[in-house]
C-alpha positions as CSV (number, residue, x, y, z in Angstrom):
1,K,11.3,-1.2,-3.1
2,L,8.2,-1.6,-1.3
3,K,6.6,-3.7,-4.0
4,D,9.7,-5.9,-3.9
5,L,9.5,-6.4,-0.2
6,I,6.1,-7.5,-0.4
7,D,6.9,-9.9,-3.5
8,G,9.8,-11.1,-1.8
9,G,8.3,-12.2,1.4
10,G,8.3,-15.9,0.6
11,N,4.7,-16.7,0.9
12,I,1.3,-16.5,-1.0
13,Y,0.6,-12.8,0.1
14,N,2.2,-11.1,-2.8
15,L,1.1,-7.6,-4.4
16,M,-1.0,-9.4,-7.0
17,K,-3.0,-11.5,-4.5
18,L,-3.3,-8.3,-2.2
19,L,-4.1,-6.0,-4.5
20,H,-6.6,-8.3,-7.1
21,Y,-8.0,-10.9,-4.6
22,D,-8.0,-10.1,-0.9
23,M,-8.7,-6.0,-1.4
24,K,-12.3,-6.1,-1.9
25,D,-13.0,-2.3,-2.4
26,V,-13.1,-1.7,-5.9
27,K,-12.6,2.2,-5.6
28,V,-9.5,1.9,-3.2
29,R,-8.0,-0.7,-5.4
30,D,-8.3,1.3,-8.6
31,Q,-6.8,4.2,-6.7
32,I,-3.8,2.4,-5.6
33,L,-3.5,0.8,-9.1
34,A,-3.2,4.4,-10.7
35,H,-0.8,5.5,-8.1
36,I,1.5,2.4,-9.1
37,R,0.9,3.3,-13.2
38,A,1.8,6.7,-12.6
39,E,5.0,6.1,-10.4
40,A,6.2,3.4,-12.8
41,Q,5.9,6.2,-15.9
42,R,7.8,8.5,-13.8
43,V,10.6,6.3,-12.9
44,R,11.0,5.2,-16.7
45,E,10.9,8.8,-17.7
46,Q,13.6,9.9,-15.5
47,K,15.9,7.1,-16.4
48,G,14.8,6.9,-20.0
49,R,14.6,3.0,-19.9
50,H,13.6,0.3,-17.8
51,V,14.6,-0.4,-14.1
52,G,15.2,-4.2,-14.6
53,I,14.1,-7.3,-15.9
54,K,11.0,-9.5,-14.4
55,L,11.7,-13.0,-15.0
56,L,8.6,-15.1,-15.3
57,S,8.9,-18.7,-15.6
58,D,6.8,-21.9,-15.6
59,V,7.6,-24.5,-13.0
60,D,7.1,-27.9,-14.3
61,D,9.4,-29.3,-17.1
62,T,11.1,-25.7,-17.0
63,L,12.5,-25.2,-13.6
64,Y,12.8,-28.6,-12.9
65,C,11.9,-31.9,-14.6
66,S,8.4,-33.7,-14.2
67,G,10.1,-36.9,-14.8
68,G,7.0,-37.5,-17.6
69,K,4.4,-37.5,-14.4
70,F,1.2,-36.4,-15.7
71,P,-0.2,-33.7,-15.5
72,A,2.9,-32.1,-14.5
73,G,4.8,-32.6,-17.8
74,C,6.0,-35.2,-20.3
75,D,10.0,-34.9,-19.9
76,T,11.8,-37.9,-18.9
77,L,15.1,-36.6,-19.7
78,F,15.7,-36.4,-15.6
79,P,14.4,-37.8,-12.5
80,K,11.6,-36.0,-11.3
81,S,12.3,-32.8,-9.4
82,V,15.8,-32.5,-10.8
83,V,16.6,-28.8,-11.2
84,Y,17.6,-28.3,-15.1
85,P,21.2,-27.8,-14.9
86,G,22.0,-24.2,-15.8
87,C,18.5,-22.9,-15.4
88,L,19.1,-21.0,-12.0
89,S,22.4,-19.6,-13.5
90,L,20.7,-18.1,-16.3
91,F,18.3,-16.5,-14.2
92,K,20.7,-14.9,-12.2
93,A,22.8,-13.8,-14.9
94,L,19.7,-12.2,-16.5
95,D,18.5,-10.7,-13.2
96,G,21.7,-9.1,-12.5
97,A,22.1,-7.3,-16.0
98,G,19.5,-5.0,-15.0
99,K,20.4,-4.2,-11.5
100,E,22.2,-1.4,-10.3
101,G,23.7,-3.4,-7.1
102,T,20.2,-3.3,-5.1
103,S,18.6,-6.8,-4.4
104,S,15.1,-7.5,-5.8
105,C,12.4,-10.0,-6.3
106,N,12.7,-10.1,-10.1
107,L,12.1,-14.1,-10.4
108,V,8.6,-14.8,-10.6
109,F,6.9,-18.2,-10.9
110,L,4.1,-18.3,-13.2
111,S,2.3,-21.9,-12.8
112,A,-0.5,-23.9,-14.0
113,R,-1.2,-25.2,-10.3
114,P,-4.2,-24.2,-8.6
115,H,-4.7,-22.1,-5.1
116,L,-6.0,-25.0,-3.0
117,Y,-7.2,-25.1,0.6
118,K,-4.6,-23.0,3.1
119,S,-2.5,-22.7,0.1
120,I,-1.1,-26.2,0.4
121,A,0.4,-26.2,-3.4
122,E,2.0,-22.6,-2.9
123,D,3.5,-23.7,0.4
124,M,5.2,-26.9,-1.3
125,S,6.9,-24.8,-3.9
126,Y,7.8,-21.9,-1.7
127,H,9.6,-24.9,0.5
128,L,11.2,-25.8,-2.5
129,F,12.3,-22.3,-3.0
130,R,13.8,-21.8,0.2
131,E,15.8,-25.0,0.1
132,L,17.4,-23.7,-3.3
133,V,18.3,-20.2,-2.0
134,Q,19.9,-21.7,1.1
135,D,22.1,-24.1,-0.7
136,G,22.8,-21.1,-3.1
137,S,21.6,-22.3,-6.3
138,M,18.7,-19.7,-6.7
139,H,20.0,-16.2,-6.3
140,S,16.8,-14.7,-4.4
141,L,13.7,-15.9,-3.1
142,P,11.0,-15.6,-5.9
143,T,7.3,-15.1,-5.8
144,L,4.7,-17.4,-7.1
145,L,1.5,-16.7,-9.2
146,P,-0.8,-19.6,-9.2
147,G,-3.5,-21.1,-11.4
148,H,-6.9,-21.5,-11.6
149,K,-8.3,-25.0,-10.2
150,Y,-11.3,-24.8,-12.7
151,E,-9.3,-24.6,-16.1
152,G,-6.6,-27.0,-14.9
153,L,-9.3,-29.9,-13.6
154,E,-10.9,-29.5,-17.2
155,A,-7.5,-29.6,-19.0
156,M,-6.7,-32.9,-17.0
157,V,-10.1,-34.6,-17.7
158,T,-9.9,-33.7,-21.3
159,F,-6.3,-34.6,-22.2
160,K,-6.7,-37.7,-23.9
161,C,-9.3,-36.7,-26.1
162,R,-8.2,-33.2,-26.9
163,R,-4.4,-33.1,-26.3
164,S,-2.6,-30.0,-26.2
165,E,-5.6,-27.9,-27.1
166,A,-7.2,-28.9,-23.8
167,W,-4.5,-26.8,-22.1
168,R,-5.6,-23.5,-24.1
169,K,-7.8,-22.3,-21.1
170,V,-4.5,-22.7,-19.0
171,G,-2.6,-20.7,-21.3
172,E,-5.0,-17.9,-21.4
173,L,-5.3,-17.7,-17.9
174,K,-1.5,-17.6,-17.7
175,Y,-1.6,-14.8,-20.4
176,A,-4.4,-13.0,-18.3
177,T,-2.1,-13.1,-15.0
178,Y,0.9,-12.1,-16.9
179,Q,-1.4,-8.8,-17.6
180,K,-2.5,-8.1,-14.2
181,F,1.5,-8.7,-13.2
182,V,2.9,-6.3,-15.6
183,D,0.5,-3.6,-15.0
184,L,1.8,-3.5,-11.3
185,Y,5.6,-3.4,-12.9
186,R,5.6,-1.2,-16.0
187,E,9.0,0.3,-14.9
188,Y,10.1,-3.1,-15.8
189,D,10.9,-5.2,-18.9
190,F,9.6,-8.7,-19.0
191,M,10.9,-12.3,-20.0
192,F,9.0,-15.4,-20.3
193,F,10.3,-18.8,-19.7
194,G,8.2,-21.9,-20.8
195,D,7.9,-25.4,-22.2
196,N,5.8,-26.5,-25.0
197,G,2.9,-27.7,-22.6
198,Q,0.2,-27.0,-20.2
199,G,-0.3,-23.6,-22.3
200,D,3.0,-22.2,-22.3
201,L,3.5,-21.7,-25.9
202,L,0.0,-20.1,-26.4
203,A,0.7,-18.0,-23.0
204,G,4.1,-16.8,-24.7
205,Q,2.8,-16.2,-28.3
206,L,-0.1,-14.0,-26.5
207,M,2.5,-12.0,-24.7
């Protein structure tokens, strides 16, 4: 419950950031991670199964349409920023399948967008998430795991000559982020949703 409360706070200070980026004492971090792993294993053994499903999803061209605006995506099926019909209903149904009547933060967005000065990019995403929750479209406030600026910048600069290969490092970074996140929630199973751009296919294959 404590982990979900932290991740469901609606800001950049999720469990991943607090442990892997803000905590500088490696010894203390390792002790906390060891405790988290042990408790997750104990819960799995007690229940004999997972306690729920964490839904990891890309944002652009997965949650909502990019409108074909580079570098966000290439889909022009809907206008820019239109949430794909049925996407949030699917997330709600899958999240509910693993719950036992308790609220949690099982929706996690894994983005290629980097953490920038004063969390500008993340704040914009959380503003959208709150609007979707308030109008009843999104069933719970999610957490967001951002990308890194160097991998994304390199992909944008080299895309014209390297095409999809330019996003390889972004895909590898998404997979590395996924591994760190899974380590925090070993009592859960995971599902990943993405599109065919920004390294999502590679990330999914590695998962």
